[in-house]
Structure formats: structure tokens, C-alpha cells
N, C-alpha and C positions, 0 to 999 in steps of 0.2 A: 522361419515362419513369416508370412506377409503381415504387415501392419494394416489396420483398417484404411489408413491413408493410401497405402500402395494399392490396396484392393480397389478403392474408389477411382484412382487415377489410371490404373492399367487394366486390371481384370474386368472392371465394369465396361471398359471400352471393347475389350475382346468379346465379352459376353454379348454386348449389344450387336457387334458386327457379325458374330456367328449366327445370332438370331436373325439378323437382316438377310444374310445369305440364304439360310434355310427358308426364311419366311417368303422370299421372293418367289421361289418355286411353289411353295404351299399356296400362296395367294393366287398365282396363275391357275394352278390346278383346281382350286376351289371356285374361282370365277368361271372356269369352263363348266363346272357342274351347275353353278347358279344360273348361268345364262341358258343352259339346256333345260332347266326345270319348267319355264313358261311354255316351251314347245312340247315337252313330254306330258305336261298336265293337260294339254289339249289333244293328245293322241291316246293316252292310256286312261282307263277309268279308275275311280277310287278303289274298286274291288281289285283291279290289277296291282295297284300300289299296296293294297292291304296284304295280298298273298305274297308279294315280293318282300314286304316288310317282315312277315312271319318267317320266311326263308332266311332272310338276313339275320334275324334274331337268333335262329338256331345256329347259324354259322358263327356269329360273333361270340355266342356263349361258349361254343366248343373250341374255336380256334384260339381263344385266349389262353386255354390250358393245354394246347396241343404239344407244347414243348416242356410241360411241367413247370413253366416259368423260368427255366434255366437261362433264357435269353437275357433276363434282367441282370445276370451276373457277368455278361460280356464286358461291361465297362469297369468292373471292379478290380480285377487283378492288375498289379503294376506291370507285370511282364506281359507284353503284347502277344507273345506266343500262347500264353495261357488263355487270353481272351479269344484267340482264334480257335483253340481246341474246344472251348465252350460253345463257340459259334457252330462248329461242325457237329458237336454232340446234340445241340438243340435242333439242328436240321434233320438229323437221323431220327430223333424221337418224334418230330413232327410228321415225317413220312409214315412211320409205323402207326401213329395215332390216326392219321387221316384214312389209311387203308382199313383199319378196324372199324372206324365210323361208317365208311362206305358199305362194308358188309352188313352192319347192323341196319342201316337205313334201307338197303336193298331188300333184305329179308323181312323187315318189319314196317315197310312203308304204309301198308293199309291200316294196321292198328294204330300207328303213330298219327296218321292223318285223321283217323276217327277220334283219337284222344284229344287232338287239337281242335276238334270241331271245324275242320277246314278240309273237306275232301278234295278241294281244288288244288291243294298243295302236293298231293300224292305223286303226280307225274314228275315232279321236280326234286323230290327228296334225294334221289341218287346223286344229284349234282352237288350235294353238300360235301362229298368226299374231296373232289378236287378243290372246291372253294376253301375248305378247312386247311388243306395242304398249302395252298398258295398264300392264304392269309397268314398262316403260321410261319412259313419261310420268310415272308416279308417282315414280320416282327423281328426276326434275328438279323436280317440284312440291314434294317434301319439302325439297329443298335451297333452292329459291327462298323458300319460306315460312320456312325457318330463317334465311335472310339477313334477312328482314323481321321476325324474332322473333315470328312468328304461331304460337306454340306451341299456343295453344288451338284454332286452326283445324286444325293437324296432328292434335291429339288427337281432335277431332270426326270427322275423316276416318277415323282408325283405328277408332273405335267403329262408324261406319257400315259400313266394310268388313268388319269381323269379324261384325257382325250379319247382313249380307247373305250372307256365306259360310256361316255356320252355318245360317241360315234356309233357304237354297236346298238345302243338302245334306240337311237334315232333311226338307224338303218332297218331294224326290225319293224319299226312303225311305218316307215316309208314303203317297205315291201308288203305291207298289209298284214303282218303277223302281230296283231295287237293282242297281246296276252301277257301274263306274268313272265313268260319265257324270255321276252325281249329285255325286260328289266333285270332278270336274274343273270342271263348270259352276259349282259353288259358289265355287271358288277364283277363277275368272275374273270372275264378277259381283261378287265382293267387292272386287276391284281397281277395277272400273268405278265402284262406289259411292264408294270412297275418292277416286278421281280427281275425280269430279263434286263431291264435298263441298269439296275443296281448290281447285277450279278457278274456280267461279262468283264468289267474292268478289274475284278478281284482275282482273276486267274493267276496273275503274277504273284499275288500273296499266297495262293494255294501252293504254287511251286516252291515258294520261299519257306513255308512251314512244314511241307510234307515230311521231310527227313526228321524233324524234331517232334513229331506227334506220335504218341503210342497209346494203346488201349489202357495201359497202366496209368498214364497221365490223365486220361479221360475219367477213369474211375476215381482217381484221387481228387480231381476237381469237382466231380459230382458229389463226393462226400464232403468236400470243403464247403460247398455252397448248398448243402442239403436243406437249409431253411427255406429255400425257394419252393421246392415241391412240398415240403411239410406245411408251410404256412401260407405262402403266396399263391400256390396252386388252388387250394380250396377258397382262399380269399378272393382270387380273381374269378373263379367260377361263381361264387356268390355275388360278386360285384357285377359281372356281366349279366347274370340272371336278374339282378335287381334293375339294371338299366333296360333290359329287353322285356321284362315281365309285363309292362303296360299293354303291349300289343296282344299278348296271350289273354290277359284279363278282358280287354276291350272286345276281342273276338268272341270270348266265351259268353260274356254278358250281353253283347250288342250284335255287331256284324263286321265282316271284312271291310265294308265301306267306311265304318267308323275308324277302324284300324288305319285305313288309307288316309283319311283326313288327319288323324293324329300323326301318322308317319310323315306326311308332307309338311305339316306344321312344324314338327320336331326337326325335320331335315333342314328346312329353310332357316330356322332359328339357330340350329347348332352348326350348320356349315360355315357361316362366317366366323362364329365363335371358335370353332375348331381350327379355322385358318390361322388364328393367332395362338390359341392355346396349345395345339399340338407342336407347333414350331418352338415355342418357348419351352414346352415340356421336354422335348428331345435335347435341346441345348442345356436346359437346367440340369438334367440327369448327368450329363458329362461334366458340366462345370461344378455341379453339386458334389460329385465324388472328389474333385480336386479341392473344393472349398472345405469339405469335411476334414481332409488331410491337413489343410493349412490353418484350420481354426477360424474360418471366415464365413461359415454357413449362415450365421444370423444376418450378416450384411447382404448376402445373396438373396436370402428370403425376403427382406424388406425391399430390395431393388425389384424383385419379381412382382411383388404385390403392387408396388407403385406402377410398374409398366402395364400390368393387366388391368388395373382399375382405370387408368387413363384411356386405354384402348377400348374397354368393353362397356363402361357404364352408360355413355350417351346412346349408343345403338340400342341397348336394352330398354332404356327409358322411352325412346322413340317407338320401338316395337310395342311396348306396353300400351302406349297411347293410341297408335294408329295401325295395329296389326291387321285388323279386319279389312281396312281400306287397302293396305299394301297387298294383301293376298288377292283381293277382288280384282285389282287392276293388273297385277303381274301374272296371276295364274288363271284368272277368269272368275266370273261371279259365282260359279258353282263351287268354288273353293273358299268362299268367305268363312265358312265354319272352321276351316283349318286355320284361318287367321285368328279367330277367336281362341282356338286352342293354343296358338302361339302366344297370344297375350297372357293367357293364364300361366304358361310355362316360363315366361320371360325372366322373372326375378330368380326363380329356381336355377335357370340356366346360368345366370350371372354368378351365383355363388359356386356353382360347379366349375365354371370358367376360372374363378379365382383359385380354387383349391386343387384342381386336377393336376396342374404341372408339379405342385409341391408334394404330391403323394409319393414321389420317388424318394422323399426323405426317409420313409420307412425302410426302403431298400438300402439307402446309403449308410444309415446308422445301424443297419442290421437289426431292426425291430419289426420284422415282418409279422410277428404275432399281433401287433397293434392294428395292422391293416386288416387282419382276419377278424379281430374283435369288432372293428368299425363296420365292416361289410355285413357281418351277421346282424348287428343292430339295425343297419340301414335296410336290409332285406325284409326283416320282420316288420318294420314300420311301414314300408311300402306295400307289402302284402295286405296289412291291416287297412291302410288308406284306400287301396284299390278295391278290396273286397267290400268295404263299407259303401263306397260309391256305387259299386255294381249292384249291391243289394237294393240300393235306393233307385236303381234303374234310371240313372241320369248321368250321361257321359260328362257333362259340364262339371257337376259336383264331384264326379270321380277324379277328373284331372285337377280340379281345384284342391282337393284333399292331397293328391299326389304331389302337387307343386308346393303346398305349404310344408308338408313333411320333408320334402327335399331341401327346401330353403333352410329349415332349422338344422337338419342333420349336417349339411355341407358347411353351414356357418360354424357349427361346433367343430367339424373336422379341421377347418382352417385354423382355429384357435389351438387345437391339439398339435397340428403340424408345426405351428409357430413355436410352441413350447419345446418340441423336440429339436427345433433349429436354434434354440436359445433366445427366442424373442418373447418378451412379456406381452400380455394382453393389452396393457396400457399403450405400449409402443405401437402395437398393431393397429389399434383404434386411431392413433394419431395420424397414421398414414392416410386414412380415409378423409380426415379433416384437412390435411395439408395439401392434398391434390386439388386441381382446378375445379372445385365444385360449383363456383359461381357461374363460370362459362357453361358447364354441363347443364345445370338446372335452368339457366336462362334459355338455352336453345331448345331443350325439351319442353319447357313451359310455353315457348312460342308455338310449337306444334300443337300442344293441348289447347291453347287459346284459339287457334285457327279452326280446329276441329269443333270445339264447342260453340264458336260464334256462328258457324254455318256460312261463312263468307266465301268458301271455296268448295268445289265438288271433290270427289274422291281422287280423280286424276291429278288435280292441282295440289292436293294435300300430299300425294305421293311424291310429286316433284319437289315440294318444299322439304319433305323428309330427306330426300336425296341430297339436296343442296345443304341442309343443315349438317348432315353427317360429313359430307365432303368438305365443307368449310371448317368443321371442327378438326378433322384429320390434317388439313392444311395448316391450321393453327398449331397443332402439335408438331408437325414437321418443321415449321419455321422456328418454333420455340426451341426445339432440340436439334437443329441442324448442325450445331457445333459438335454434337456427339457423333453424328453421321460422318462428318469429315475426319474427326479424330479417330473414329473406328477404322476408317479406311487406311489411315497412316499406321495404325497398330497392326492391321492385317499385313501391310507391306513389310513390317518389321519381323514377322514370324519366320 
């Protein structure tokens, strides 16, 4: 068993370096999407984004359970052959699930569109079948390649996927086909490109494991990890529903345009956060499984909280202060209300950003029932908040109630996960105090002062925000450059 000292000096460097490898591709892929948004926002209307957001919500809800969550077990067996069998099994389940969904949406597209109060979505519902399949297959490919520590391959796939998504969405707009079809097709073909990039280099593994894989083995592993379909499948369904339910409520009580404003605001605030969170999450799952076996989970948890807080707090504070101005300048003045929505959602996004990578702890310690309990509570609270705001007929109040409820529930989740990882609440709170709060609050306070003073216009304020965030990340890079160089040395030692 590793001692805490060994973990700090060796595993911490490996963890950081693996995160950096995967993060480079994630960063590039997310930057491609970010840079495409100002152009797309001037081509497509808020209604187009609203219908595309409703379609994406349907796909995200269903693709998350397309493999009954067996993909989460890919990293757990010590035998690599067992992990590969689970990977094949989840792929087969995904294909069957996607076909069944396609039949349902084809036969019931009219009543489904009527039930959603969005008749404009009816022509696109049949596309949910291939979207669910490729989203589901990609879930398995990501985790299989994580098990093999092929982080460069995953990064390449992310870049290819983002390039295809942005390229096709822009192409539809340039050719004059300005409708939700351009946004929807871009999303689907982006996942196709990502799947193909990750899939082809694995053919040698398929040949290697073919003779060792039997249906009996598959059934045995399905029974061994049956907690995933029992607990994590309904838990994921509820979680995805809770994340995507705002779009349905906003469309029901208001209009597709309000959904479009919300979707664009949520997209721009979550895209850079996901650029970091998803990267750390994927590496954390692989490292967490090892740390649990070695008895060092509590150290890994603290390291991850520190990393996420350093990377995420300042951008969130800047967005909270100047979200309206950022959206007006970057997307155009017609999207200013989306910036207001982003300001409302900022603090909630930060707490989700902190807790999201650590939710894998429930899988690692095989307490999937805790995830189900949390997601049920979370969904009930969100439905209540959104319904109350909808009844009041005010989208600002609706999103404010949604954000407050999310901040409280995800803060509670972080404490819960820390307890399962062996970290006491007092120690967790200390990490927020220890990190560079002085620098963070000084820089965000500078932005707030400039905004309130009226000394600069919107464009200058946005430039200041970019400089503040850029200088802060340069400060972090210079402060922790020794970890970068040592991580490279560790990588060469593998």
C-alpha cells in the first residue's frame, strides 16, 4: 500500500500529467466550439437554438442510459480482458436501445411534439435514434480508452468531434439552410467523427481479445456489476432529466425563444467549465479506482478539490459581475438577456463544477444507491423551483430559484462525497481557505469596480475581463510550473 508521502510525490504527478494530456485536447475542442458561437449566434435565431436545445435534451436524457450504465464498470475489473468484455457488452446494448427509441419516435413523433408544446421539433425527432446510438457508443469508448490510458487518442477524438460539429453547423448556415436542422446535424456528425477517431486504433485490441470472450463471461460480468443497471441506470435517468428539465419547463411556460436564450447562456458558461471538469472527471475515475484499492482516496479527493477551485472560481466570479456585457459584445446585443441568465446560473455552475468529477466515488466504492437517492431529491427540488417560477410567469425568477436550489444541493453533494472518500467537513472547508483567495477576489473586485464606476464601455470591460482571466491563469502556470516539468519526467518513466 502506498503511503500518503508516496502518493504526493509520485501519483500526484502522474494524475496531473494525465489530466494535462487529456485536457489539451479537451481545451482545443471546447475552444473550437466557443469561437464558433459568436458566428452561429448571428446566423441562427433564438428559436432555432431553442428547438435544437429541446432535441439535445431528449438525446442526453436517453443516451445516458442507453447501455444501462454498464460502461461505468469498464474501469473496475483488474483483468483487462474483463474490461473489454464489458465494453463490447455495453456497445451491443446501446445499439439495441437506440433502434427501439428510433421506432418509438418515428411512430409517435406527432403526439410527442404536441406533448412538448413544440410542433417545430416533429421533423427532427427521428434523428434521435442515430444520435442516441453514437452518444452511447462514445460513452463506452471514452472509458475504455481511459482504462488503457490513451489520453492522447481521446483528445484527438474530442478535437475531431468539435471541428465536425462547428464546421457542419456553419456550412448549413452558409448554404442558406438556417433552421434547427443545421444545429442538430452538426451535433450528431460531431459525435460520429469522435467515435470514428477513437474506434479505429482499437482494432488490434479486438483481435487480441476475440478468442478469450464468451457469452458466458458476458453474462457473468453483467451479474457481477448488476448494481449499475439497478441503481445507476435510474439514477442517471433522473440526473439527466433534472439537468435537461429547465428547457422543457421554459418552453411550456414561456416560448422556444426563452429556451434558446437559456440554452445559449448555459452553453457558454458550461463549455469552459466542462473543458476542465470533464477532463479531470475522466482521469479521476481511472485514478480513483486505483486510489481506492491503495487506500489513498482521501488524498486524491483533496487534490481534486484544490485543482478545481483554483481553476474555476475566478472565471465564475467575473461572469457573475459582467455576464451581460460579455454576451452583448461576443454574441451581439440581442443576446444580452442570455448573459443575464448566465449571471444567475454562475454560482450554481461552480458548485456543480466542483462536485461533478467526484460523483464517480459512488461507483468506485460501489454505493450506487447513494447516487440514486441524491438524484431523486435533486429532481424533486428542481421541479418545485421551476414550477414555482413558471407559475409566477417570470423567467428571471424561475432561473433564480433553479440556481439557488442547485447551489444548495450540489454543495451538500460535495460534502457527502467527501465523507465517502474519508474527508471530514472541516478539512474540506480548509481547502477553500488555503487556496489563493486574495488574488482571486482582488482581480474579480477590479472588474466589479470598473463596471460600477462607469469608466469604460462594454467592449473595454470585456477586454479587461479577458486580461484578468489570462493573467490569473498565467500566474497559476508560473506558480505550478515545477509540477508540469516533474509530470513530464514521470510520464517518461512509465
